[in-house]
C-alpha positions as CSV (number, residue, x, y, z in Angstrom):
1,M,-7.3,23.6,-25.1
2,S,-7.2,26.7,-27.5
3,T,-7.8,29.9,-26.2
4,Q,-7.0,33.7,-26.9
5,Q,-8.0,35.1,-23.0
6,P,-6.2,33.9,-20.3
7,I,-7.1,31.7,-17.1
8,L,-7.8,33.9,-14.6
9,I,-6.0,33.2,-11.0
10,I,-7.3,34.6,-7.5
11,G,-4.5,34.3,-5.2
12,G,-0.3,35.0,-5.8
13,G,0.1,32.1,-3.3
14,I,1.7,28.6,-3.2
15,G,-1.6,27.0,-5.1
16,G,-2.0,29.8,-7.0
17,L,1.5,29.8,-8.6
18,A,1.4,26.1,-8.9
19,S,-1.5,26.3,-11.3
20,A,-0.2,29.3,-13.3
21,L,3.0,27.0,-13.8
22,A,1.4,23.7,-14.6
23,L,-0.9,25.3,-17.0
24,S,2.1,27.2,-18.2
25,R,3.6,23.8,-19.3
26,L,0.5,23.0,-21.7
27,G,1.1,26.2,-23.1
28,I,-2.0,28.0,-21.6
29,P,-1.8,31.7,-20.7
30,T,-2.7,32.5,-17.4
31,L,-3.0,35.9,-15.4
32,V,-2.2,35.6,-12.0
33,I,-4.2,38.7,-9.7
34,E,-2.9,39.5,-6.3
35,Q,-4.5,41.6,-3.8
36,A,-1.2,42.9,-1.7
37,D,1.1,44.8,-3.4
38,E,4.0,42.0,-3.9
39,F,4.0,38.6,-4.5
40,R,5.1,37.4,-1.6
41,E,4.5,34.4,1.8
42,V,4.7,34.9,5.4
43,G,5.5,32.2,7.8
44,A,7.9,30.2,8.5
45,G,8.7,26.7,8.2
46,I,6.9,23.8,6.6
47,Q,7.5,20.3,5.7
48,V,6.6,18.6,2.5
49,G,6.1,14.8,2.3
50,P,7.5,13.0,-1.0
51,N,3.8,13.0,-2.5
52,G,4.5,16.9,-3.0
53,F,8.3,17.0,-4.2
54,R,6.4,14.3,-6.8
55,A,4.0,17.1,-7.3
56,L,6.9,19.5,-7.4
57,D,9.1,16.8,-10.0
58,R,5.6,17.1,-12.1
59,L,5.9,21.1,-12.4
60,G,9.8,20.9,-13.3
61,V,11.0,22.8,-9.9
62,L,12.5,19.8,-7.8
63,A,15.9,20.2,-7.8
64,Q,15.1,23.9,-7.4
65,A,13.1,22.9,-4.1
66,R,15.6,20.2,-3.2
67,E,18.4,22.5,-3.3
68,L,16.7,24.9,-0.6
69,A,15.2,22.2,1.8
70,V,16.6,20.4,4.3
71,L,16.1,16.7,4.4
72,P,16.1,15.5,8.3
73,D,17.6,11.7,9.0
74,E,14.5,11.2,11.2
75,L,11.2,11.9,12.0
76,I,10.5,12.3,16.0
77,M,7.9,11.5,18.4
78,M,8.8,12.6,21.9
79,D,6.4,12.6,25.5
80,S,6.4,16.3,26.5
81,V,5.9,15.4,29.9
82,N,8.4,13.1,30.4
83,A,11.0,13.5,27.7
84,T,10.9,10.0,26.4
85,P,10.2,8.7,22.7
86,V,7.4,7.7,21.3
87,V,8.5,6.9,18.0
88,E,11.4,7.7,16.0
89,I,10.7,6.5,11.5
90,P,14.4,7.0,9.6
91,A,13.7,9.4,6.7
92,G,17.0,8.7,5.0
93,D,17.9,6.3,2.4
94,S,15.2,3.5,3.3
95,F,12.8,6.1,3.8
96,I,13.3,7.6,-0.4
97,E,13.6,3.9,-1.4
98,R,10.1,3.0,0.0
99,F,8.3,6.4,-1.5
100,Q,10.9,7.1,-4.2
101,Y,11.0,11.1,-2.9
102,P,12.3,12.8,0.3
103,Y,10.7,14.1,3.1
104,A,11.7,17.4,3.4
105,L,12.1,20.9,5.9
106,I,11.4,24.5,4.0
107,H,11.0,27.5,4.4
108,R,7.9,28.7,3.2
109,A,9.0,31.6,1.2
110,D,11.7,29.5,-0.3
111,L,8.8,27.2,-1.5
112,H,7.3,30.1,-2.7
113,N,10.2,32.0,-4.4
114,V,11.1,28.3,-6.2
115,L,7.7,28.6,-7.7
116,L,7.4,32.4,-8.1
117,N,10.8,32.3,-10.4
118,A,9.6,29.7,-12.6
119,C,6.3,31.5,-13.5
120,R,8.2,34.4,-14.1
121,A,10.4,32.6,-16.7
122,S,7.8,31.7,-18.5
123,S,6.1,33.7,-21.2
124,Q,2.4,32.4,-20.6
125,I,2.1,33.5,-17.0
126,E,1.3,37.5,-16.4
127,F,0.8,39.1,-12.9
128,R,-1.1,42.0,-11.8
129,T,-0.7,43.0,-7.7
130,S,-2.7,45.7,-5.5
131,T,-5.9,44.1,-7.5
132,R,-8.6,43.3,-5.2
133,V,-11.4,41.0,-6.5
134,A,-15.4,42.8,-5.5
135,S,-17.1,40.3,-8.0
136,F,-16.8,37.6,-11.2
137,S,-19.3,36.4,-13.0
138,E,-19.6,34.3,-16.1
139,A,-21.1,35.1,-19.4
140,N,-20.4,34.4,-23.3
141,G,-17.9,31.7,-22.6
142,K,-15.9,34.1,-20.4
143,M,-15.0,35.1,-17.2
144,N,-15.5,38.4,-15.7
145,V,-13.7,39.6,-12.9
146,T,-14.9,43.2,-11.0
147,T,-12.1,44.9,-9.0
148,A,-12.3,47.0,-5.9
149,Q,-11.8,49.8,-8.2
150,G,-14.4,49.2,-10.5
151,E,-12.1,48.0,-13.5
152,V,-13.4,44.4,-15.5
153,I,-10.6,41.6,-16.2
154,S,-11.7,39.0,-18.8
155,G,-10.7,35.7,-19.0
156,S,-11.2,32.0,-20.0
157,A,-11.9,30.5,-16.8
158,L,-11.2,31.2,-13.7
159,I,-9.1,29.6,-10.5
160,G,-9.4,30.6,-7.0
161,A,-6.5,29.9,-4.9
162,D,-7.2,33.1,-2.4
163,G,-7.0,31.2,0.5
164,L,-8.8,30.1,3.4
165,W,-11.4,33.2,3.4
166,S,-12.0,32.8,-0.1
167,K,-14.1,35.6,-2.2
168,V,-14.5,32.9,-5.1
169,R,-15.3,30.4,-2.9
170,E,-18.4,32.4,-1.1
171,S,-19.7,32.6,-4.5
172,I,-19.3,28.7,-5.6
173,V,-19.8,26.9,-2.2
174,G,-21.2,29.8,0.2
175,D,-20.7,28.3,3.4
176,G,-19.9,31.0,5.4
177,A,-17.0,31.8,7.8
178,P,-14.3,28.5,8.5
179,R,-14.6,26.6,11.3
180,V,-11.9,27.7,14.1
181,S,-10.6,24.5,16.0
182,G,-10.2,26.0,19.2
183,H,-6.2,25.7,18.5
184,I,-3.4,28.2,18.6
185,A,-0.4,28.3,17.0
186,Y,2.7,30.5,17.6
187,R,5.6,29.7,15.6
188,A,9.3,31.8,15.5
189,V,12.5,31.4,13.8
190,I,15.7,31.9,15.3
191,P,19.3,32.1,13.9
192,I,20.9,28.4,15.1
193,E,23.5,29.8,17.1
194,E,20.8,30.9,19.6
195,V,20.0,27.1,20.1
196,P,22.4,24.9,22.5
197,E,24.1,22.3,20.5
198,A,22.0,19.7,22.6
199,Y,18.9,20.4,20.7
200,R,21.2,21.3,16.9
201,R,19.4,17.5,15.5
202,N,18.8,17.0,12.0
203,A,15.3,16.0,12.6
204,M,11.6,16.9,12.7
205,I,10.7,16.3,16.3
206,L,7.1,16.8,17.5
207,W,7.0,17.1,21.6
208,G,3.4,15.8,22.6
209,G,1.8,17.0,25.6
210,P,-1.7,17.6,27.2
211,K,-3.7,19.6,24.6
212,N,-0.2,21.0,23.4
213,H,2.7,20.3,20.9
214,L,6.1,21.9,20.2
215,V,7.4,21.4,16.6
216,Q,10.8,21.9,16.3
217,Y,13.5,21.6,13.1
218,P,16.5,23.0,11.0
219,L,16.0,25.4,8.0
220,R,18.2,26.9,5.4
221,G,20.8,24.1,5.8
222,G,20.5,24.3,9.4
223,K,21.3,27.5,9.6
224,L,18.2,28.6,11.3
225,F,15.7,26.5,13.7
226,N,12.3,26.7,13.5
227,L,9.8,26.2,16.2
228,V,6.1,25.6,16.4
229,A,3.6,25.6,19.6
230,V,0.4,24.8,19.4
231,F,-2.3,24.5,22.3
232,H,-6.2,25.0,23.1
233,S,-7.4,27.9,23.7
234,D,-10.4,29.8,23.5
235,R,-8.8,33.1,22.2
236,Y,-9.5,34.0,18.4
237,V,-7.6,36.8,16.7
238,E,-8.2,36.4,13.0
239,G,-5.1,36.7,11.0
240,W,-2.0,35.0,10.0
241,N,1.0,37.1,11.6
242,T,-0.9,38.4,15.0
243,E,2.0,39.0,17.8
244,G,1.8,36.3,20.6
245,D,1.4,36.8,24.3
246,P,4.5,34.7,25.8
247,E,2.7,34.2,29.4
248,E,-0.6,32.7,27.8
249,L,2.5,30.7,25.9
250,K,4.4,29.6,29.1
251,Q,0.6,29.0,31.0
252,R,-0.4,26.1,28.4
253,F,2.8,24.4,28.5
254,A,3.2,24.4,32.0
255,G,4.2,20.9,33.2
256,T,5.9,19.8,30.3
257,C,9.6,18.3,30.6
258,D,12.9,20.5,30.9
259,T,13.8,20.7,26.8
260,V,10.1,21.9,26.3
261,Q,10.5,24.9,28.9
262,E,14.2,25.3,27.6
263,L,13.4,25.7,23.8
264,L,10.1,27.7,24.3
265,A,12.5,30.2,26.4
266,K,14.7,31.1,23.7
267,I,12.4,33.1,22.2
268,D,11.3,36.7,22.8
269,S,9.0,37.4,20.4
270,W,6.3,35.0,18.7
271,R,3.9,35.0,15.9
272,M,0.3,33.8,16.5
273,W,-2.7,32.5,14.2
274,V,-6.0,30.9,14.9
275,L,-6.1,27.5,13.3
276,C,-8.8,27.2,11.4
277,D,-10.6,24.6,8.9
278,R,-13.9,24.2,7.1
279,E,-16.0,20.6,6.5
280,P,-14.9,18.7,3.4
281,V,-17.5,19.3,0.4
282,K,-18.0,17.3,-2.8
283,E,-18.5,20.4,-5.0
284,W,-16.1,23.1,-5.5
285,S,-16.3,24.0,-9.4
286,R,-19.1,25.8,-11.2
287,G,-19.4,26.4,-15.1
288,R,-16.0,27.6,-15.7
289,A,-14.8,28.8,-12.0
290,T,-13.1,26.5,-9.6
291,L,-10.9,26.1,-6.9
292,V,-8.1,24.7,-5.7
293,G,-5.6,24.5,-2.3
294,D,-7.0,25.9,1.2
295,A,-10.0,27.9,-1.2
296,A,-11.1,24.4,-1.7
297,H,-10.0,22.3,1.1
298,P,-8.8,24.1,3.8
299,M,-7.1,21.9,6.8
300,L,-5.4,22.1,10.0
301,Q,-1.5,21.8,9.6
302,Y,-1.3,18.4,11.7
303,L,-0.5,16.4,8.6
304,A,1.6,19.2,7.0
305,Q,-0.2,19.2,4.0
306,G,-1.6,22.1,3.2
307,A,1.0,23.0,0.7
308,C,1.5,19.7,-0.5
309,M,-2.4,19.2,-1.3
310,A,-2.6,22.5,-3.3
311,I,0.4,21.8,-5.3
312,E,-1.0,18.3,-6.6
313,D,-4.5,20.2,-7.5
314,A,-2.3,22.1,-9.7
315,V,-0.8,19.5,-11.5
316,V,-4.2,17.3,-11.7
317,L,-6.2,20.4,-12.4
318,A,-3.5,21.1,-15.7
319,D,-3.8,17.0,-16.6
320,E,-8.2,17.3,-17.2
321,V,-7.5,20.8,-18.1
322,A,-5.3,19.1,-21.3
323,R,-7.8,15.6,-21.4
324,C,-10.4,17.8,-22.0
325,S,-9.3,20.0,-24.4
326,D,-12.0,23.1,-25.4
327,D,-14.1,22.2,-22.6
328,I,-13.0,23.5,-19.7
329,A,-16.2,23.6,-17.6
330,S,-15.8,19.4,-17.5
331,A,-12.1,20.0,-17.2
332,F,-13.0,21.7,-13.4
333,Q,-15.8,18.8,-12.9
334,A,-13.3,16.0,-13.6
335,Y,-10.4,17.8,-11.5
336,Q,-12.4,18.2,-8.4
337,Q,-14.1,14.6,-8.8
338,R,-10.5,13.1,-9.1
339,R,-9.5,15.2,-5.7
340,Y,-12.2,15.6,-3.5
341,L,-12.1,12.3,-1.5
342,R,-8.1,12.6,-1.4
343,T,-8.8,16.3,0.3
344,G,-11.3,15.7,2.4
345,R,-9.3,12.8,3.9
346,C,-6.5,14.9,4.5
347,Q,-9.0,17.5,6.2
348,I,-11.1,14.6,8.6
349,M,-7.5,13.2,9.0
350,A,-5.5,16.2,10.2
351,R,-8.0,16.5,13.0
352,V,-7.3,13.1,14.1
353,H,-4.1,14.0,14.4
354,G,-4.6,17.0,16.4
355,E,-6.6,14.8,18.8
356,F,-3.9,12.7,18.6
357,Y,-0.7,14.9,19.5
358,H,-3.1,16.4,22.4
359,A,-4.0,13.5,23.9
360,T,-4.0,13.3,27.5
361,G,-4.1,10.2,30.8
362,V,-4.9,6.5,29.4
363,T,-5.3,8.0,25.9
364,A,-1.7,9.3,25.5
365,E,-0.7,6.5,27.4
366,L,-2.2,4.1,24.8
367,R,-1.1,6.4,22.3
368,N,2.2,6.1,23.3
369,A,2.5,2.1,23.5
370,M,0.8,1.9,19.9
371,L,3.1,3.9,18.5
372,A,6.4,2.7,20.5
373,S,5.4,-1.3,19.1
374,R,5.8,-0.5,15.5
375,T,8.7,-0.9,13.0
376,P,9.8,1.1,10.9
377,E,8.4,-0.8,7.9
378,Q,5.1,-0.5,9.5
379,S,5.7,3.7,9.7
380,Y,6.5,3.6,6.3
381,E,3.5,1.6,5.8
382,G,1.1,3.7,7.8
383,L,2.1,6.5,5.6
384,A,1.6,4.9,2.1
385,W,-1.6,6.3,1.9
386,L,-0.8,9.5,1.7
387,Y,2.9,9.5,0.0
388,D,2.3,6.6,-2.8
389,K,-0.5,8.6,-4.4
390,D,0.6,8.4,-8.0
391,I,-0.8,12.2,-9.6
């Protein structure tokens, strides 16, 4: 696509940087606009499946991401009440042979830095920080963004990568506030030395319990230990990085096994966030503006696919911009047409998995029996719809 003005990308998170990087590989200039005073990611560990690594490979940063990631030996689900294994999925050589790419555990900030460093190395990408977007409009074949300070920034097109509470989505989709799931997540990262050796397994372990679950896994070469505790709650605090309440955490995990109790007791201070998503939509583009990542299709974290879907978006978006040449509006329409069913399925299945992990009574017994009967090969095939996607 020939253009003198850059494509404006609102939001400098994983989706925004991946979009800038994907377009830069086509020689298309972008300007990434971030409201914070610097480009950074909050949070802790995230999981990246083979489809995410396939997309990172397309962006040329596979080796850098893999170097910073932990590749677990197994993906394990345990029953948090009776401490028995539910299912163990090998994640080593047989997994990589089946899906061509690994399953990995990586600090969100590390993945963000991989993308940021690659973007900074490109002459096609410019950055603006401390810039809050107030509105945008399309006129005469270009997009005009008005900042909170009254400045007008012009570009050839606009990509909203501004997350769950996207201002760009408000104008394009207009579907109001996100849907509050009724689930809250507490997260913490501690030095591995503070964790008893018995729990330092090179695995992603999910302890499923009645209306709660706990996830544990190593980060940064095994130097850190990541814990995420999720439970049903009617509390609501908007935001991503709020101080958690240890007493509520203790109450919500009452009745779980000694291992879960011991792991939770290792943390004195937790950060919490309320889990939200939105209903899947088919249209998230209008004219020369479109959305990527959580701005387009926010999902609960139960499939571990939020970051992966954002990076896939970036690759597919760039593919369609390249294919449609100078017709950016058609490129954006083709991009969403390729993406909406896949991302919508992830949004819905993430909800299903959340209820699956938090099952109680007979439902939990049926879940355990069903998963325990699977061979590793059957488990792989159950994941094929997600991990086999060739972008």
